[in-house]
FIZA-27144 format. One record per atom (N, C-alpha, C): x, y, z; atom name; residue in three letters. Coordinates in pm, 1 decimal. Layout:
- X | Y | Z | CA | ala
...
//
This chain:
- 70.8 | -122.7 | 24.4 | N | unk
- 16.3 | -27.1 | 22.5 | CA | unk
- 41.9 | 101.1 | 23.0 | C | unk
- 68.3 | 226.9 | -97.8 | N | unk
- 127.7 | 354.1 | -88.1 | CA | unk
- 75.1 | 458.0 | 43.3 | C | unk
- 191.3 | 510.0 | 68.6 | N | unk
- 160.1 | 590.8 | 229.2 | CA | unk
- 178.7 | 751.0 | 107.9 | C | unk
- 85.0 | 865.3 | 199.9 | N | unk
- 62.3 | 997.4 | 184.2 | CA | unk
- 165.6 | 1010.1 | 344.8 | C | unk
- 254.1 | 1090.8 | 325.7 | N | unk
- 325.3 | 1152.1 | 440.6 | CA | unk
- 318.4 | 1281.2 | 454.8 | C | unk
- 285.4 | 1329.5 | 396.4 | N | unk
- 269.6 | 1530.3 | 403.0 | CA | unk
- 135.1 | 1573.4 | 261.3 | C | unk
- 74.3 | 1687.5 | 379.4 | N | unk
- -58.1 | 1718.0 | 239.9 | CA | unk
- 21.0 | 1890.6 | 162.0 | C | unk
- -48.5 | 1934.8 | 32.5 | N | unk
- 25.8 | 2032.2 | 34.9 | CA | unk
- -97.3 | 2083.7 | -37.9 | C | unk
- -150.2 | 2226.1 | 41.1 | N | unk
- -251.0 | 2310.2 | 44.3 | CA | unk
- -286.8 | 2347.4 | -156.5 | C | unk
- -382.4 | 2333.5 | -178.7 | N | unk
- -441.2 | 2376.8 | -321.2 | CA | unk
- -374.3 | 2493.9 | -393.5 | C | unk
- -331.5 | 2481.4 | -460.9 | N | unk
- -217.7 | 2558.0 | -560.2 | CA | unk
- -78.2 | 2575.2 | -502.5 | C | unk
- -67.9 | 2466.6 | -443.0 | N | unk
- 86.4 | 2471.9 | -332.5 | CA | unk
- 191.7 | 2381.0 | -426.3 | C | unk
- 89.8 | 2263.3 | -472.0 | N | unk
- 173.9 | 2130.0 | -520.8 | CA | unk
- 175.6 | 2136.5 | -686.4 | C | unk
- 240.1 | 2086.5 | -756.7 | N | unk
- 299.3 | 2090.8 | -900.8 | CA | unk
- 186.7 | 1994.7 | -962.3 | C | unk
- 121.5 | 2052.7 | -1021.5 | N | unk
- -50.0 | 1948.4 | -1124.7 | CA | unk
- 46.3 | 1832.9 | -1225.5 | C | unk
- 171.4 | 1850.0 | -1206.8 | N | unk
- 229.7 | 1718.6 | -1282.0 | CA | unk
- 277.7 | 1601.4 | -1249.2 | C | unk
- 242.9 | 1611.2 | -1119.2 | N | unk
- 270.7 | 1527.9 | -1022.0 | CA | unk
- 153.7 | 1431.4 | -987.0 | C | unk
- 11.7 | 1503.1 | -1000.3 | N | unk
- -70.4 | 1427.8 | -1010.8 | CA | unk
- -49.0 | 1248.0 | -1055.7 | C | unk
- -130.8 | 1179.7 | -968.6 | N | unk
- -80.0 | 1044.2 | -1009.8 | CA | unk
- -251.1 | 953.2 | -1012.9 | C | unk
- -348.0 | 1057.6 | -924.0 | N | unk
- -463.6 | 984.0 | -877.1 | CA | unk
- -555.8 | 1093.0 | -820.0 | C | unk
- -645.7 | 1062.2 | -761.6 | N | unk
- -775.4 | 1130.9 | -710.5 | CA | unk
- -852.7 | 1022.0 | -584.3 | C | unk
- -876.8 | 1139.0 | -444.1 | N | unk
- -978.1 | 1051.9 | -374.1 | CA | unk
- -1064.4 | 1155.4 | -404.6 | C | unk
- -1195.8 | 1089.7 | -374.9 | N | unk
- -1334.8 | 1131.5 | -341.8 | CA | unk
- -1339.8 | 1161.9 | -201.8 | C | unk
- -1361.1 | 1233.0 | -128.4 | N | unk
- -1388.4 | 1276.6 | -9.1 | CA | unk
- -1488.5 | 1359.1 | 78.7 | C | unk
- -1594.0 | 1269.0 | 169.1 | N | unk
- -1687.2 | 1383.8 | 208.1 | CA | unk
- -1653.0 | 1483.9 | 303.6 | C | unk
- -1700.5 | 1532.2 | 391.2 | N | unk
- -1687.5 | 1671.5 | 471.3 | CA | unk
- -1660.8 | 1562.9 | 585.9 | C | unk
- -1682.0 | 1506.4 | 625.8 | N | unk
- -1691.1 | 1403.1 | 755.7 | CA | unk
- -1546.1 | 1339.9 | 746.9 | C | unk
- -1500.4 | 1271.7 | 667.9 | N | unk
- -1382.0 | 1241.3 | 643.8 | CA | unk
- -1311.7 | 1310.7 | 587.7 | C | unk
- -1292.2 | 1403.5 | 599.6 | N | unk
- -1158.9 | 1517.8 | 571.4 | CA | unk
- -1106.4 | 1612.5 | 667.2 | C | unk
- -1100.3 | 1556.1 | 779.9 | N | unk
- -1034.4 | 1651.2 | 881.7 | CA | unk
- -1005.4 | 1477.2 | 957.3 | C | unk
- -840.9 | 1436.5 | 937.3 | N | unk
- -793.9 | 1303.0 | 985.9 | CA | unk
- -635.2 | 1333.0 | 991.1 | C | unk
- -598.1 | 1221.4 | 1024.8 | N | unk
- -465.9 | 1243.7 | 1057.4 | CA | unk
- -414.8 | 1038.3 | 981.9 | C | unk
- -518.9 | 932.6 | 981.8 | N | unk
- -424.0 | 836.0 | 928.8 | CA | unk
- -546.1 | 740.5 | 978.3 | C | unk
- -559.6 | 719.5 | 782.8 | N | unk
- -671.7 | 660.5 | 760.8 | CA | unk
- -656.8 | 628.8 | 607.0 | C | unk
- -716.9 | 468.3 | 565.8 | N | unk
- -723.6 | 446.0 | 416.8 | CA | unk
- -766.5 | 505.6 | 350.8 | C | unk
- -773.4 | 550.1 | 265.8 | N | unk
- -862.5 | 550.1 | 155.6 | CA | unk
- -815.2 | 508.6 | 12.1 | C | unk
- -955.3 | 492.7 | -33.9 | N | unk
- -934.1 | 412.7 | -212.6 | CA | unk
- -928.5 | 574.3 | -304.7 | C | unk
- -826.7 | 520.8 | -363.3 | N | unk
- -841.8 | 603.3 | -501.3 | CA | unk
- -983.0 | 608.3 | -591.6 | C | unk
- -978.4 | 682.0 | -664.1 | N | unk
- -1035.4 | 684.5 | -803.4 | CA | unk
- -1010.8 | 579.1 | -910.3 | C | unk
- -894.1 | 513.8 | -875.3 | N | unk
- -843.6 | 411.2 | -972.4 | CA | unk
- -833.2 | 267.1 | -916.8 | C | unk
- -895.2 | 294.7 | -744.7 | N | unk
- -909.3 | 154.0 | -672.7 | CA | unk
- -777.9 | 124.1 | -595.0 | C | unk
- -663.8 | 194.9 | -634.4 | N | unk
- -568.7 | 210.8 | -504.9 | CA | unk
- -585.1 | 241.9 | -363.3 | C | unk
- -536.0 | 157.0 | -278.0 | N | unk
- -567.1 | 185.8 | -141.7 | CA | unk
- -451.9 | 283.8 | -112.4 | C | unk
- -440.5 | 386.1 | -74.7 | N | unk
- -374.4 | 480.7 | 2.4 | CA | unk
- -343.5 | 476.4 | 113.4 | C | unk
- -247.9 | 478.1 | 210.3 | N | unk
- -246.9 | 519.4 | 374.9 | CA | unk
- -239.4 | 633.3 | 378.6 | C | unk
- -337.9 | 733.8 | 442.6 | N | unk
- -310.3 | 848.1 | 488.9 | CA | unk
- -212.4 | 865.0 | 609.6 | C | unk
- -104.7 | 931.3 | 657.6 | N | unk
- 3.7 | 853.7 | 770.1 | CA | unk
- 44.5 | 990.0 | 806.7 | C | unk
- -36.0 | 1124.3 | 861.7 | N | unk
- 51.9 | 1235.7 | 902.9 | CA | unk
- 65.2 | 1191.4 | 1006.3 | C | unk
- 169.2 | 1336.5 | 1095.0 | N | unk
- 214.4 | 1371.3 | 1167.3 | CA | unk
- 107.3 | 1373.9 | 1286.4 | C | unk
- -9.7 | 1455.8 | 1247.6 | N | unk
- -123.2 | 1565.0 | 1310.7 | CA | unk
- -225.5 | 1590.0 | 1235.5 | C | unk
- -373.2 | 1577.5 | 1255.2 | N | unk
- -468.4 | 1552.0 | 1214.1 | CA | unk
- -491.3 | 1699.0 | 1127.7 | C | unk
- -507.2 | 1693.1 | 1013.9 | N | unk
- -548.3 | 1822.6 | 938.9 | CA | unk
- -691.5 | 1818.0 | 855.8 | C | unk
- -730.0 | 1925.4 | 832.4 | N | unk
- -804.8 | 1961.9 | 703.9 | CA | unk
- -831.6 | 1963.5 | 584.1 | C | unk
- -837.1 | 1860.4 | 520.1 | N | unk
- -851.4 | 1853.3 | 370.0 | CA | unk
- -947.1 | 1890.1 | 313.6 | C | unk
- -909.5 | 1962.1 | 186.5 | N | unk
- -974.7 | 2019.2 | 156.1 | CA | unk
- -996.6 | 2022.9 | -48.0 | C | unk
- -1065.3 | 2050.9 | -73.3 | N | unk
- -1098.2 | 2051.1 | -237.6 | CA | unk
- -948.1 | 2084.1 | -319.5 | C | unk
- -893.5 | 1994.3 | -355.6 | N | unk
- -786.0 | 2071.1 | -431.2 | CA | unk
- -658.0 | 2042.6 | -380.7 | C | unk
- -660.5 | 2027.4 | -254.2 | N | unk
- -499.0 | 1998.3 | -122.9 | CA | unk
- -461.5 | 1843.3 | -243.0 | C | unk
- -326.0 | 1832.6 | -216.0 | N | unk
- -244.6 | 1704.6 | -240.5 | CA | unk
- -195.7 | 1609.1 | -139.7 | C | unk
- -231.1 | 1482.8 | -150.3 | N | unk
- -152.1 | 1400.9 | -29.1 | CA | unk
- -44.4 | 1382.7 | -79.5 | C | unk
- 70.7 | 1395.2 | -79.5 | N | unk
- 185.2 | 1354.8 | -70.2 | CA | unk
- 254.2 | 1209.4 | -86.4 | C | unk
- 267.9 | 1120.5 | -179.2 | N | unk
- 344.0 | 1022.3 | -159.1 | CA | unk
- 465.6 | 981.7 | -143.7 | C | unk
- 481.1 | 888.3 | -110.8 | N | unk
- 701.0 | 853.4 | -24.0 | CA | unk
- 714.8 | 906.6 | -200.6 | C | unk
- 683.1 | 844.9 | -308.2 | N | unk
- 716.8 | 827.1 | -392.7 | CA | unk
- 760.4 | 937.7 | -449.6 | C | unk
- 717.3 | 1051.5 | -433.5 | N | unk
- 717.1 | 1238.3 | -476.3 | CA | unk
- 561.3 | 1243.7 | -591.6 | C | unk
- 504.0 | 1117.3 | -590.0 | N | unk
- 379.4 | 1197.3 | -649.6 | CA | unk
- 270.1 | 1235.2 | -570.3 | C | unk
- 161.8 | 1325.4 | -618.5 | N | unk
- 45.6 | 1341.0 | -584.6 | CA | unk
- -100.0 | 1264.8 | -579.8 | C | unk
- -164.3 | 1237.7 | -477.9 | N | unk
- -332.7 | 1203.2 | -524.4 | CA | unk
- -393.5 | 1391.0 | -451.1 | C | unk
- -502.4 | 1398.8 | -607.3 | N | unk
- -581.7 | 1468.0 | -584.0 | CA | unk
- -684.1 | 1511.5 | -455.9 | C | unk
- -699.1 | 1550.1 | -344.5 | N | unk
- -852.1 | 1559.0 | -250.7 | CA | unk
- -948.9 | 1640.0 | -365.1 | C | unk
- -1029.8 | 1544.5 | -363.8 | N | unk
- -1167.0 | 1629.2 | -424.8 | CA | unk
- -1299.9 | 1583.3 | -344.1 | C | unk
- -1354.0 | 1694.4 | -317.5 | N | unk
- -1430.5 | 1729.1 | -223.1 | CA | unk
- -1576.2 | 1628.0 | -265.9 | C | unk
- -1653.2 | 1500.3 | -203.5 | N | unk
- -1772.2 | 1486.2 | -279.4 | CA | unk
- -1873.9 | 1494.0 | -258.0 | C | unk
- -1941.4 | 1548.2 | -340.9 | N | unk
- -2086.0 | 1632.2 | -329.0 | CA | unk
- -2209.6 | 1549.5 | -252.3 | C | unk
- -2255.1 | 1661.6 | -164.4 | N | unk
- -2399.9 | 1594.7 | -21.3 | CA | unk
- -2518.3 | 1677.5 | -35.2 | C | unk
- -2593.2 | 1612.2 | 3.0 | N | unk
- -2696.6 | 1659.8 | -7.4 | CA | unk
- -2725.1 | 1792.9 | 94.6 | C | unk
- -2735.8 | 1893.5 | 54.8 | N | unk
- -2758.3 | 2037.9 | 117.9 | CA | unk
- -2840.1 | 2141.8 | 115.7 | C | unk
- -2816.6 | 2169.1 | 161.8 | N | unk
- -2985.1 | 2309.8 | 168.9 | CA | unk
- -2915.4 | 2458.8 | 127.4 | C | unk
- -2955.1 | 2492.3 | 43.4 | N | unk
- -2897.3 | 2643.0 | -41.0 | CA | unk
- -3000.5 | 2783.5 | 98.1 | C | unk
- -2975.1 | 2821.0 | 128.8 | N | unk
- -3049.5 | 2938.8 | 227.3 | CA | unk
- -3042.5 | 3093.9 | 162.8 | C | unk
- -3138.1 | 3147.3 | 135.3 | N | unk
- -3151.6 | 3265.6 | 99.8 | CA | unk
- -3224.1 | 3360.1 | 195.9 | C | unk
- -3242.7 | 3468.5 | 136.2 | N | unk
- -3351.5 | 3564.3 | 201.5 | CA | unk
- -3371.4 | 3640.9 | 138.1 | C | unk
- -3464.7 | 3736.1 | 156.9 | N | unk
- -3530.1 | 3882.5 | 87.4 | CA | unk
- -3411.9 | 3989.2 | 84.2 | C | unk
- -3332.5 | 4001.3 | 183.6 | N | unk
- -3227.4 | 4070.8 | 186.1 | CA | unk
- -3122.9 | 4073.3 | 299.9 | C | unk
- -3012.8 | 4140.4 | 284.2 | N | unk
- -2933.5 | 4102.6 | 368.2 | CA | unk
- -2957.8 | 4100.7 | 537.1 | C | unk
- -3018.6 | 4195.2 | 577.4 | N | unk
- -3026.3 | 4171.7 | 706.8 | CA | unk
- -3091.5 | 4048.1 | 742.9 | C | unk
- -3189.2 | 4016.4 | 657.3 | N | unk
- -3260.2 | 3862.2 | 710.7 | CA | unk
- -3178.3 | 3801.8 | 685.7 | C | unk
- -3119.5 | 3763.3 | 600.1 | N | unk
- -2967.6 | 3681.0 | 584.3 | CA | unk
- -2893.6 | 3621.5 | 718.6 | C | unk
- -2851.4 | 3763.2 | 768.8 | N | unk
- -2760.2 | 3787.6 | 822.8 | CA | unk
- -2824.2 | 3721.3 | 999.3 | C | unk
- -2983.4 | 3767.3 | 1045.4 | N | unk
- -3028.2 | 3665.4 | 1129.8 | CA | unk
- -3093.5 | 3564.7 | 1117.4 | C | unk
- -3052.5 | 3497.4 | 933.6 | N | unk
- -3080.3 | 3359.6 | 975.6 | CA | unk
- -2922.5 | 3258.7 | 1015.7 | C | unk
- -2825.4 | 3357.1 | 992.1 | N | unk
- -2709.6 | 3299.6 | 998.6 | CA | unk
- -2644.1 | 3305.7 | 1151.1 | C | unk
- -2735.5 | 3436.9 | 1218.5 | N | unk
- -2724.0 | 3374.7 | 1331.7 | CA | unk
- -2743.4 | 3290.7 | 1418.8 | C | unk
- -2872.1 | 3223.4 | 1370.8 | N | unk
- -2973.8 | 3100.7 | 1428.2 | CA | unk
- -2907.3 | 3008.4 | 1396.9 | C | unk
- -2821.4 | 2950.8 | 1276.0 | N | unk
- -2768.6 | 2846.3 | 1226.9 | CA | unk
- -2602.4 | 2851.6 | 1345.0 | C | unk
- -2599.4 | 2990.8 | 1327.7 | N | unk
- -2453.5 | 2991.8 | 1418.5 | CA | unk
- -2493.7 | 2962.7 | 1585.6 | C | unk
- -2620.8 | 2967.4 | 1650.1 | N | unk
- -2680.4 | 2955.8 | 1780.4 | CA | unk
- -2661.3 | 2817.6 | 1786.8 | C | unk
- -2630.5 | 2763.7 | 1665.1 | N | unk
- -2720.0 | 2610.0 | 1706.6 | CA | unk
- -2563.2 | 2517.8 | 1634.5 | C | unk
- -2460.8 | 2581.9 | 1672.9 | N | unk
- -2319.7 | 2534.3 | 1643.0 | CA | unk
- -2353.5 | 2439.4 | 1467.5 | C | unk
- -2380.9 | 2505.6 | 1378.0 | N | unk
- -2443.6 | 2396.8 | 1259.2 | CA | unk
- -2278.4 | 2464.4 | 1147.2 | C | unk
- -2253.9 | 2371.9 | 1120.9 | N | unk
- -2121.7 | 2415.1 | 1000.9 | CA | unk
- -2221.4 | 2439.5 | 889.7 | C | unk
- -2151.8 | 2603.0 | 847.4 | N | unk
- -2184.7 | 2662.1 | 672.3 | CA | unk
- -2088.8 | 2670.6 | 604.4 | C | unk
- -2127.6 | 2674.6 | 517.3 | N | unk
- -2065.1 | 2737.9 | 392.2 | CA | unk
- -2124.2 | 2879.3 | 336.1 | C | unk
- -2010.2 | 2977.9 | 331.6 | N | unk
- -2102.2 | 3131.9 | 288.3 | CA | unk
- -2057.9 | 3109.1 | 116.8 | C | unk
- -2129.1 | 3127.6 | 6.3 | N | unk
- -2117.4 | 3149.2 | -141.8 | CA | unk
- -2211.6 | 3265.6 | -177.5 | C | unk
- -2173.5 | 3344.6 | -189.4 | N | unk
- -2219.3 | 3476.2 | -238.9 | CA | unk
- -2292.7 | 3529.5 | -123.5 | C | unk
- -2437.3 | 3566.2 | -164.1 | N | unk
- -2565.5 | 3575.8 | -41.6 | CA | unk
- -2628.3 | 3443.2 | -45.0 | C | unk
- -2524.8 | 3333.7 | -41.8 | N | unk
- -2661.2 | 3198.2 | 10.0 | CA | unk
- -2556.2 | 3162.4 | 150.1 | C | unk
- -2586.1 | 3086.3 | 204.2 | N | unk
- -2585.7 | 3012.6 | 282.3 | CA | unk
- -2592.8 | 2840.8 | 261.8 | C | unk
- -2506.0 | 2778.3 | 286.7 | N | unk
- -2508.8 | 2605.2 | 226.8 | CA | unk
- -2529.9 | 2576.8 | 401.8 | C | unk
- -2604.4 | 2478.1 | 397.6 | N | unk
- -2581.4 | 2406.5 | 504.4 | CA | unk
- -2622.1 | 2252.6 | 476.2 | C | unk
- -2599.4 | 2137.6 | 553.4 | N | unk
- -2589.2 | 2002.2 | 567.7 | CA | unk
- -2775.0 | 1995.7 | 562.3 | C | unk
- -2878.4 | 1910.8 | 481.4 | N | unk
- -2988.8 | 1868.6 | 468.4 | CA | unk
- -3047.4 | 1835.8 | 610.8 | C | unk
- -3171.8 | 1919.7 | 674.7 | N | unk
- -3226.7 | 1911.9 | 782.9 | CA | unk
- -3325.0 | 1965.4 | 783.8 | C | unk
- -3410.8 | 1879.5 | 805.4 | N | unk
- -3558.2 | 1927.7 | 794.8 | CA | unk
- -3613.9 | 1986.8 | 896.4 | C | unk
- -3569.9 | 1982.1 | 997.3 | N | unk
- -3566.4 | 2110.2 | 1075.0 | CA | unk
- -3530.0 | 2188.5 | 1105.2 | C | unk
- -3389.7 | 2247.5 | 1043.3 | N | unk
- -3354.4 | 2384.2 | 1015.4 | CA | unk
- -3405.4 | 2463.8 | 894.0 | C | unk
- -3469.7 | 2364.5 | 813.4 | N | unk
- -3512.0 | 2403.4 | 699.6 | CA | unk
- -3640.6 | 2451.3 | 721.2 | C | unk
- -3742.4 | 2386.3 | 813.8 | N | unk
- -3877.1 | 2475.7 | 878.8 | CA | unk
- -3809.9 | 2584.4 | 981.6 | C | unk
- -3740.8 | 2587.8 | 1036.2 | N | unk
- -3671.0 | 2730.0 | 1114.7 | CA | unk
- -3632.3 | 2832.0 | 991.7 | C | unk
- -3542.8 | 2795.0 | 896.2 | N | unk
- -3523.5 | 2896.0 | 849.2 | CA | unk
- -3678.4 | 2945.5 | 767.4 | C | unk
- -3743.1 | 2873.8 | 726.0 | N | unk
- -3842.0 | 2933.6 | 615.5 | CA | unk
- -3957.0 | 3005.9 | 731.3 | C | unk
- -3905.5 | 2936.9 | 870.8 | N | unk
- -4012.7 | 3038.5 | 982.6 | CA | unk
- -3976.2 | 3185.9 | 993.4 | C | unk
- -3862.3 | 3191.1 | 987.2 | N | unk
- -3761.9 | 3318.8 | 1021.9 | CA | unk
- -3802.7 | 3399.8 | 838.2 | C | unk
- -3855.7 | 3338.4 | 729.3 | N | unk
- -3906.0 | 3449.2 | 643.9 | CA | unk
- -3783.7 | 3370.4 | 509.3 | C | unk
- -3652.7 | 3265.4 | 542.9 | N | unk
- -3578.7 | 3246.8 | 475.1 | CA | unk
- -3606.5 | 3191.6 | 332.9 | C | unk
- -3532.0 | 3158.6 | 248.5 | N | unk
- -3572.1 | 3038.9 | 131.9 | CA | unk
- -3478.7 | 2914.2 | 139.2 | C | unk
- -3528.9 | 2839.6 | 95.5 | N | unk
- -3454.3 | 2701.4 | 109.3 | CA | unk
- -3458.4 | 2598.8 | -5.5 | C | unk
- -3347.9 | 2547.1 | -110.1 | N | unk
- -3386.3 | 2510.5 | -196.4 | CA | unk
- -3251.8 | 2381.3 | -164.3 | C | unk
- -3299.9 | 2267.2 | -189.3 | N | unk
- -3236.4 | 2135.3 | -205.7 | CA | unk
- -3118.2 | 2132.6 | -278.0 | C | unk
- -3030.3 | 2071.3 | -278.5 | N | unk
- -2941.6 | 2046.0 | -411.8 | CA | unk
- -2801.6 | 1974.8 | -388.3 | C | unk
- -2703.7 | 1936.5 | -438.2 | N | unk
- -2621.3 | 1875.3 | -438.2 | CA | unk
- -2499.7 | 1934.9 | -461.8 | C | unk
- -2354.2 | 1930.2 | -350.9 | N | unk
- -2225.2 | 1994.8 | -414.9 | CA | unk
- -2151.8 | 1944.7 | -305.8 | C | unk
- -2021.1 | 1981.1 | -318.0 | N | unk
- -1885.3 | 1950.1 | -213.6 | CA | unk
- -1952.9 | 2035.9 | -83.2 | C | unk
- -1934.4 | 2015.2 | 15.6 | N | unk
- -1928.7 | 2090.0 | 104.1 | CA | unk
- -1793.6 | 2144.1 | 191.3 | C | unk
- -1814.3 | 2284.6 | 229.6 | N | unk
- -1666.7 | 2293.7 | 234.2 | CA | unk
- -1679.1 | 2442.9 | 357.1 | C | unk
- -1747.1 | 2405.1 | 456.9 | N | unk
- -1799.5 | 2463.5 | 518.8 | CA | unk
- -1658.8 | 2567.5 | 622.2 | C | unk
- -1715.9 | 2679.9 | 688.9 | N | unk
- -1606.2 | 2757.4 | 768.8 | CA | unk
- -1533.7 | 2656.6 | 860.9 | C | unk
- -1416.1 | 2705.5 | 901.6 | N | unk
- -1343.3 | 2593.8 | 992.2 | CA | unk
- -1360.5 | 2651.8 | 1144.1 | C | unk
- -1425.5 | 2770.0 | 1129.6 | N | unk
- -1452.8 | 2829.2 | 1285.3 | CA | unk
- -1402.5 | 2888.0 | 1320.7 | C | unk
- -1382.0 | 2968.3 | 1452.8 | N | unk
- -1289.5 | 3086.8 | 1495.2 | CA | unk
- -1163.0 | 3021.2 | 1543.6 | C | unk
- -1150.6 | 2917.2 | 1631.7 | N | unk
- -1067.7 | 2879.0 | 1680.3 | CA | unk
- -962.8 | 2764.1 | 1609.2 | C | unk
- -996.8 | 2710.3 | 1457.0 | N | unk
- -920.5 | 2637.8 | 1407.7 | CA | unk
- -780.1 | 2672.4 | 1406.2 | C | unk
- -742.3 | 2757.0 | 1358.0 | N | unk
- -613.9 | 2845.0 | 1361.2 | CA | unk
- -539.8 | 2787.0 | 1456.8 | C | unk
- -619.2 | 2809.9 | 1579.2 | N | unk
- -515.4 | 2786.3 | 1688.0 | CA | unk
- -489.8 | 2633.7 | 1721.3 | C | unk
- -520.9 | 2532.1 | 1614.0 | N | unk
- -523.8 | 2419.7 | 1674.1 | CA | unk
- -563.6 | 2315.8 | 1715.0 | C | unk
- -667.2 | 2370.0 | 1742.7 | N | unk
- -751.3 | 2302.2 | 1840.8 | CA | unk
- -838.0 | 2199.5 | 1760.4 | C | unk
- -888.4 | 2094.3 | 1823.4 | N | unk
- -961.2 | 1997.2 | 1764.9 | CA | unk
- -1070.2 | 2022.6 | 1751.3 | C | unk
- -1150.8 | 1942.9 | 1643.7 | N | unk
- -1318.3 | 1950.3 | 1632.7 | CA | unk
- -1357.2 | 1858.5 | 1638.9 | C | unk
- -1470.0 | 1799.9 | 1683.6 | N | unk
- -1564.3 | 1678.0 | 1693.2 | CA | unk
- -1697.8 | 1733.1 | 1647.5 | C | unk
- -1759.8 | 1570.6 | 1645.2 | N | unk
- -1895.3 | 1558.9 | 1591.3 | CA | unk
- -1946.8 | 1535.1 | 1690.8 | C | unk
- -2112.7 | 1569.0 | 1787.7 | N | unk
- -2177.4 | 1524.8 | 1867.0 | CA | unk
- -2340.8 | 1564.8 | 1849.4 | C | unk
- -2398.4 | 1490.2 | 1943.7 | N | unk
- -2558.2 | 1537.6 | 1904.8 | CA | unk
- -2607.3 | 1606.6 | 2005.9 | C | unk
- -2709.5 | 1709.6 | 2013.5 | N | unk
- -2769.5 | 1766.9 | 2100.2 | CA | unk
- -2927.1 | 1668.7 | 2128.9 | C | unk
- -2962.1 | 1697.4 | 2246.6 | N | unk
- -3104.3 | 1622.7 | 2267.3 | CA | unk
- -3210.5 | 1620.7 | 2151.4 | C | unk
- -3171.3 | 1731.7 | 2111.4 | N | unk
- -3286.8 | 1756.4 | 1954.2 | CA | unk
- -3224.6 | 1719.5 | 1841.7 | C | unk
- -3103.2 | 1588.2 | 1872.6 | N | unk
- -3051.6 | 1563.9 | 1769.4 | CA | unk
- -3010.5 | 1611.4 | 1606.5 | C | unk
- -2978.9 | 1728.6 | 1645.5 | N | unk
- -2965.0 | 1840.1 | 1534.9 | CA | unk
- -2752.7 | 1858.6 | 1575.9 | C | unk
- -2725.5 | 1774.0 | 1483.2 | N | unk
- -2582.5 | 1765.4 | 1435.3 | CA | unk
- -2502.3 | 1889.9 | 1461.3 | C | unk
- -2359.5 | 1926.7 | 1533.8 | N | unk
- -2311.8 | 2014.1 | 1486.0 | CA | unk
- -2171.6 | 1999.1 | 1567.0 | C | unk
- -2088.5 | 2103.8 | 1505.3 | N | unk
- -1925.5 | 2088.2 | 1554.9 | CA | unk
- -1871.2 | 2245.6 | 1643.1 | C | unk
- -1799.8 | 2207.6 | 1677.5 | N | unk
- -1731.8 | 2318.6 | 1740.7 | CA | unk
- -1594.2 | 2262.0 | 1763.2 | C | unk
- -1482.7 | 2373.2 | 1830.2 | N | unk
- -1385.8 | 2356.3 | 1864.7 | CA | unk
- -1339.7 | 2423.1 | 1993.7 | C | unk
- -1262.2 | 2314.9 | 2067.3 | N | unk
- -1223.1 | 2311.5 | 2231.6 | CA | unk
- -1096.8 | 2370.1 | 2228.4 | C | unk
//
C-alpha cells in the first residue's frame, strides 16, 4: 500500500505530479491516519503527523513524490437565501447559535440537509432549496489555533461541530 506522509494545500503543489484522486465527503476530510481508496481503486494510507483539514484541491504527497488530489464529494445540502442582507444575517445568527457548520457562497448559505433547520429558516422568512454539491464549511474561529473539532448530538438530535 502506498503512503501519503504530508499534505500540500491547493495551488501549492505541482499538478504534473498528480497520479490519482480521492473523493471524500466533509466528515472524512479531517484526519491524521486512515486508508483511502483512489478513483483508480488503489488503497493509500494517509499517515500524517497530526490531523489536518483536507480541502478540495489539496494534494496528498506520496513517498515516491507523486500526489493524490483531494476532491470533495458532493453531498445533500440546503441552499439558504433571504429577501435582503439583514434577514440573511438573522438566519446566519440562528444557524450559528445551533453550532451548525455553514458555507457562505455569495449571498447564500449552504448547510447539510436537515428538515428541522429548513422549517426554522422558512419560519424566519428565508428561502430553502435542496441541492447536491461539495461541502466546505467555515473552519471556525478557533481552527487556526490548532484546536480539535468533534461531532456530537444535542437532545434534539441536530448535529453540530465546535472547537475546544
